[in-house]
C-alpha positions in Angstrom: -6.3 -15.1 9.1 -3.5 -12.6 10.5 -3.7 -8.9 11.4 -1.5 -6.4 11.4 -0.9 -2.7 12.2 0.7 -0.1 9.7 1.3 3.4 10.0 1.7 5.4 7.7 3.8 8.1 8.8 4.6 11.9 7.6 8.1 10.4 6.7 6.3 8.1 4.7 4.2 10.4 2.5 7.4 13.0 2.4 9.5 9.6 0.6 6.4 8.5 -1.7 5.8 8.5 -5.3 2.5 8.8 -6.6 1.1 5.8 -8.6 2.8 6.1 -12.7 1.4 4.9 -15.5 2.8 3.8 -18.5 3.9 0.8 -21.0 5.9 -0.5 -17.7 3.4 -0.1 -15.1 2.8 -3.3 -13.8 -0.6 -2.2 -10.6 2.1 -1.8 -8.6 3.1 1.8 -6.2 5.2 3.4 -3.9 2.4 5.2 -2.0 2.9 5.9 1.9 1.0 2.9 2.3 3.2 0.7 0.2 6.7 1.8 1.5 3.9 1.9 5.2 3.7 -2.3 4.5 7.4 -2.7 2.7 8.9 -2.0 7.2 6.8 -5.1 7.3 6.4 -7.0 4.7 9.5 -6.2 2.4 9.0 -7.7 -0.5 5.1 -6.8 -0.7 3.8 -5.5 -4.2 1.3 -3.1 -3.2 -1.5 -2.0 -5.5 -4.3 0.3 -5.1 -6.9 -2.3 -4.2 -4.3 -4.7 -3.1 -1.2 -6.4 -1.2 0.4 -9.7 -2.3 3.0 -10.5 0.0 5.1 -12.3 -0.9 6.1 -10.3 -3.8 4.4 -12.2 -6.9 1.5 -10.9 -7.8 -2.1 -12.8 -7.5 -0.2 -15.2 -4.9 -1.2 -16.3 -1.6 -0.3 -14.5 1.3 -2.2 -11.3 0.5 -4.4 -8.6 2.2 -7.3 -6.9 0.5 -6.8 -3.0 1.7 -9.7 -1.4 3.9 -11.1 1.5 2.2 -8.9 4.3 4.0 -6.3 3.0 2.7 -7.9 3.0 -0.6 -9.1 6.4 -0.1 -6.1 7.3 1.3 -4.0 6.3 -2.7 -6.5 7.7 -4.4 -6.6 11.3 -2.6 -2.4 11.0 -2.8 -2.4 9.7 -6.2 -4.4 12.8 -7.1 -2.3 15.4 -5.2 -4.9 16.2 -2.1 -3.8 16.2 1.2 -3.4 13.7 3.0 -1.9 12.7 6.8 -0.7 10.3 8.8 -3.4 7.4 9.4 -2.9 3.8 11.1 -4.9 1.1 10.0 -5.5 -2.8 9.6 -4.2 -5.4 7.4 -5.6 -8.7 7.6 -3.5 -11.0 6.1 -5.3 -14.3 4.0 -2.5 -16.7 4.0 
């Protein structure tokens, strides 16, 4: 297992979009957390609970988002104010 430090910046927050729904929704998002993770893993698919680092859903390597990151996503998608955060992502390979 590898531990990666992820930093969500004010720029990530300003440029991000809330999770979308509809017939084409695949669970992936472009939230601030997704943007921060993609600085380290450009092909990553980020869902509200997991990260698939190769760009393919349900494959290794992947990581479960920690509780603080999941809460951040929920707050962001609900339109609540959020600020920059840093968290560790434990990657299972």
